[in-house]
N, C-alpha and C positions, 0 to 999 in steps of 0.2 A: 592873807589866811596862808598859816605856814603848810607844808609840803605833808604835813602827816592830817592836819584836818581835812584837807582836800582827797587824801585817801582817803577818811572817815568817812566823808561827804558821799561819795561814789560809791559807798560799800550801801550807805543804806539809802541810798536811790534802787541799788539792787532793784527787778521785783524776783521774791522766791521763788514764784510757781515757775518762770519764764526759763530762771537761770537751775531750776532744778533740771529742767525737763532735757535740756541744751549739754547738761552733765553727766544724766544719767545716757541721752542718744550718746554721746562721745566714747563714751563708756562703754559701749555697746557696737558698737562701730569696733572700738579697737580694738577689743575681745574677738571679735566675727574677722576681721585684716590678722587676727595673731594665726586664730585658726587656721584660715587658707592658708596663712605664710608654714605652721608646722607640718600639714597636708601637703604641701609641693616638697617642700623640703624632704619631707619621710617622703616622699614617691622614690626624691632623686639617690635617694640612698640604701633602697631595699631592694632588692628581686625575689621575681616571682618562685618559685617552685613547683616546677608543674608535680612534682607527682606527688607532693603533699595534697595540691589542689584536686588534683583525683580522686586521692583517697577523701578526701571529705566530701564531694561530692557524691562517689561513690554507694556512702555514708546516707547519705539523705536522701540519695534516690534523685540527686539535681545532676542536668547535663552543663556543666560545664559554666554555672550559676556562679557557684563559689572561689575566690582567685586565694590563695595563700602565698604569704610574701615574707622573708626571710632579712631581718635584719641584725648585721653584723653589730654585735656589740658582747660584752662580759658579764652583763645583766643577764641574769636567767629572767625574762617576762616575756609574754602576750596579751596581745591588745585587739584589740578595733577599734572606729572611728564611730563606732557607736550607729550607723548607719551604711544603706548600701551595700557590698555583699562581699567588702574586702578585710581581711583577717592576719593579722601578724604574727612573727612567732620570733625572737632572739634565738642566733644562732648557738650560746650559751644553753638556754634550754634546750635546745634540740641535743647537745652534746649528754646533757645529765638523765634525760627521759628516755626509753622504750618506744617504740612506734605506737603500739597500741596505748600507751600512755598523756603523748604529742597527740592524738588523736582526739582524747577527752577535753584535755585543753582547747583546742580549736575548738571544738563542738561550746563548749560553753562560750565563748568566744562569740561561734553565730547566732547562741540567742539574744548578747548586748546590740548585735545589730540589727535581729529580728525583731527586735522589743523597740528599739529606736530610744536607746535610752538616753547620749547624749542629747536628743532634740529635744527629751522629755526635759533634762534638765538643766536647758537652756530657759525651755521656754518656764522654769519654775522661777531662775535665777533673772532673766531679763525685768521682769518685771517687776522684781522687789530693787531691781540698780535706780530706781525714780525715784521707788520710795527712801530710800539710802542715800540719794546723792540730797533727794529734799529735807533730810534732819541733816544731814553735813550741812549745807549751806542756809537751811536753819542756824546751826549754832553757830556760824559764823559773824550771821546777822544782827542774832540776841547780844555777841558776845565784842557787836563793835569793830568784826572784822579781823577776828582771831582765828584767821586760816589750819592754823595748826593745829587748834585742837577741835577742827571741822575736818580735818586728817587724819585724826585722830580716833572719831567718832567713826567715821565711812571705816577706815579699816577694820575697826571694832565689829562693827552691823556688818562688813563683807564677811570675816571670818563666821562671825555668829550665824548668816546663814547656810555657811556653806556645810557646819557643821549641823545644824537641822537636817539641811538635806540628804546629808551623809543616815542620819536617825532617821527618819521621816520611809526615805526611797534606796539609796545607793548600795545598800549593805542589805536591804532584800531585795534589789539589782542582782548581787552575788547569786545569793544561795538559790535564787528562781533559776541562774546560768547554770548553776551548779545542776540542779534538777532536772536542768533538760539534757544533760551529757548523762546524766543516771537514768533516764528513763528511755534513753535509746541505747542503753546496755554497758556504758560505759563510766559503772558509778566506781567499781574497782579499781583500775584503772587511777581516778580522776584522786581518788586517795592516796592513792601510790604516791600521783605526782604534787601533789600536796605537801605531801609528807619530807618528800626530795626539795623544794623548794624549804620546807622551816626548816631542813638540817641543816641548810646550806645558806641561809639567814644567823642560823645560828652560829658557825664556825666564823662568817663574818662581821659578829657581833662583837662589841666591847663585856669581856665573859665576868668583868669583877662585878660585887656583890654589890647587887640594888636594897639600899635600906626601904624605910617603914613610907617615906617622904617620896622616894622614888618607884616604890610602887602603886602607891596614888596616884603621884603623873600618870603612870603608863595606865593603867584601870582609865582612867579620864580621857587620855585620848584613844584609848579603845573602842568609848561610847560612844567620840567624833569621827572615826576613826571613818576612810571610805572604806577598807573592805571591813567584813567581820573578824574574828580572829578564826585564824586556823582550826584550831581546835574543834570550833563550834560548827564553822564548814563541814570538818569531817563526820560530826555525831549526825550530823543534818541528811550527811548525803548515805552515810550505815543504815539509817532510817528509812529513807527514801528507797533502797534499794532492799531491805530486808517487806515492807511491804510489799512490794513489786512482787517478790519470788514468791509471798505469800502467794497474793492472787494467780499468781502463772499457777502454785500447784493445786489451788485450793480449785481452780476449773473456772473461778470467777471473773467472767466475761465481760459485762461491766466495767468492773476496775479497769481492765485491762484494756479495754476502750476508752476508757476516760485518760490513762496516763498518755495514750496513743495520742489523742487529737490532743492534750494540752502538749505536748511533747514537740507537735507540728503547727503550735501554736494557731489552731482555727479556735 
């Protein structure tokens, strides 16, 4: 028996279920290790901003609960880990925005943590890892050990599952985080912040003309993107701000109470 025959025999002896479970578990563990490494690396490269932290806690009525970290980079961005009470903003974004605009962005990130968006994403993705691993191992077994094809299947299904998450949940999470900042009275500033970020992106992207195929690709990418289009977010924020103002002017205290209760996530 030559080496190729020996290899094929070993492949055929694989138990697809056990192998899929092993691959799925290894995939999850590697993902968790990567997240932990990124968290520790991020902690070493950021500095706590006492003033921003105090400002956010004052807005939220909390006592030193939330901690704002500043990350030195030329990229305008803000983010949270999706859990805990730590939120992050880059030095570049601080340079670009006014204090109230910064507050609106930080409040947006507060909601991501309060709503535990990252743990929810992991709870959605990790079970799928086992199914994706099963499909890849099944492909390898059915094709007599074609692991290259199995890897292609794994990558396609992985990308598809992430796109599905973005369509079903991630874009909605972004809109809910915008609503949270709006309900706390920072809708105007959040709209202004999004416009500033949009203008920055336009200045730093290729300004060459985009043909029909390019436009189609951009539309498809927009459907599967993690964040909704900035224009759409601005429209929704303005709509929510209008609804809140109408409730205040009309004296509809029931509506106002609903806004406040939802804003605090109760």
